[in-house]
N, C-alpha and C positions, 0 to 999 in steps of 0.2 A: 504493499499500500504506499503510495506517495504521500509523504507528510505534507500537511497544509501549512500555509504561511501563518495562519491563526495559531496553529500548534507550536510553531517555531518562535514567533514573537520577534521583536526588535529591541536591542539593548544598547547599541553602540552609536547613538546619535551624536554624542559628544566627540567620539573619535572621528566620525564622518565629517563633522563640522571643522574639526581641527585639521584634518587632511586637506579638506577643500581650502581652508584658509591659508594653508602653507603651500598650496598649488600642487598637491600630490594626489588628488582624487578628481576624476572627470565626471563621475556619475554615469548614468546610462548613455551609451553611445548611440547616437541617432535620434535622441529625444529633441523636440523642437526647442525646449528650454531646459535648464539644468534640472535633472531629476536624480535624487540620491539613489532611489531604487532599493533601499535596504530590505524591502519585503520581496525581492526578486532573487531567484536562483541564478547562479553563474555557470555558464558553459566554460569549457576549458580555454577556448580562444579568447573569451571575454576576460577570464582570469589572467591570462598571460599579459594582455595589454594593461590591465589594472595593476598587476604586481610590478611590472617594469616601470610603469608611470609613478607608482607610489615610492619606488626605490630610486627615482630620478635617472632611469636608464632610457627614457623615451627618446631623447635626442640621439643617443648612440644607436638605438634600434632603427630609427628613421634614416640616419646617415649611413648605416651599414648597407642599406638598400639590398637586402638579401631576399631570395625567394624560398619560401618554406618547402621542406621535403614532404610534410604532411599534406594530405589531399583535402579539398573542399573547405579551405580556410577563406573566410570573407576578406575582401580587400582591406577593410578597416582594421583588421587584426593581423594580416599577413606579415608585416615587418616585425611585429613583436614575437610572433610564433617563430619566425625564421631566426631572429636574434636569440631567442631562448634555446633553439636547437644548437646554434653556433657556440654558445657558452656552456653547454652541457646541462642546462636546466631540464630540457626535454631530451631524454636519452636516445641514442641512435636506434636501438632495437625496440623502442617503445611504440606501442600501437596507439598513437595519439589521435583521438577522435574529437575534432574541434567543436562539434555541435553537441556533444553529450555533457550533461551536468558534472561538475567537479565534486568529488567526495572530500570530506574534511581531512581525512588522513592523507590524501593526495596533495591538498594545499600545503600541508606541513612539509611533505617530502620535497615539493618544488621550492619552497622557501629555503629549506636546508641546503639544497643544491646551489641556489642563487648565492647564499651567504658562505658557501664553502664549509659548512659545518660537518664535522667528522662523525657526529652522532648518527646512529642508525634509527631512522624513524619508522622502520618496518616492524620492529619488535613490540614496542610500547609507545605508540606515537603521542598519546596524551601526556605521559610522564616525560618523554623526551622534549615535547613542546614546552612543558613547564620548566624543565632543567635548562633549556637554552634561552628562555625568556620570550619565546614566541607566543606562549599561552600564559595567562595569569591563573593562579590556582583556583580562583573563585569562579572561573569560567566553566562551571561544571556542565553547562548546557552544551558544550562542545563535544559532539559525539561522532566518532571516527567514520562510521559507515553512512552518515547522513549527507545529503547534498549540501553544498556550500551556498549560503545566501550572501548577498552583498553586506548584510549586517555582520555575518561571521568575518567576511573579508576585511572590512574596515577595522574591526577589532584587532585582528592579527597584524594588519599593515601598520597600525599605530604602535603596537608593541614592537614591531620590527625596527622602528626608527631608533630604538635604544639598544639594539643588539649589535655587538661588534661585527663589522663586515670583513670577512676573510682574515680574522685575527688582528685587524687594525681598529681604528676608531669606529664608533657607531655611525650609522647613516646620517643621523641628525648632526653629529659633530662635523662630518664631511660637508654637509650642506651649509653649515655655518662657516666653515673654513673657506668655502667657495663663494660666500656672501649671497647664496641663494635664499637663505633663511636667516633672519636676524633675531636677536633676543626679544625685541619688541613684538615681532610676529608670533613668537612662542608665547609670550605673556598674553597676547590678545587672542589666541586661538581658542581659549576656553576649556582646555583639557588639562586637568589638575596634574596628571602624571607627567606630562611634558613640562609644565610649570615647575613641579617639584625638582625635576632634573635640572632645569635651567638655573634655579637658585643655588645649586651646588657648584655651578661653574664659576 
């Protein structure tokens, strides 16, 4: 039985607002006006664009101008899927179905590959997500076999800002170093977790 949006609920409006404020979330692609879409499921191709955008890899993906090996990828997502293939986020032997809904355990595995994390997300993805900082331990609603909603995604994407990227600084520190995000933007974004991080800097 497909779970309903009513059963899933939405919890991460503050995270969505913060990501949007920092220029790291586009909302639903193709909508006439900005639509957060937290009550919508995500396909794999939608996720690849959203993840790379939230991690500030969108310009690299567009500039790389690659063609995806995966079949039936919509043009709006093709550069991102192709870039994810090129950097090992999508594995060469993976049967990547761009139109199918993403599972929550797959979301964590893709983020793990993007960040170069050595932890194995296949054994106990929830615990490993907690250990790496991608999941907060109070996010008990995160269930590995469920389809990912945009609400799930923005929660993980906001957490990921503070995770060290490939053993170096966090994404947020990198964005600040590059002057793409300022301290004032973080103070204004309305998300306490990022605010708390900022005041320790």
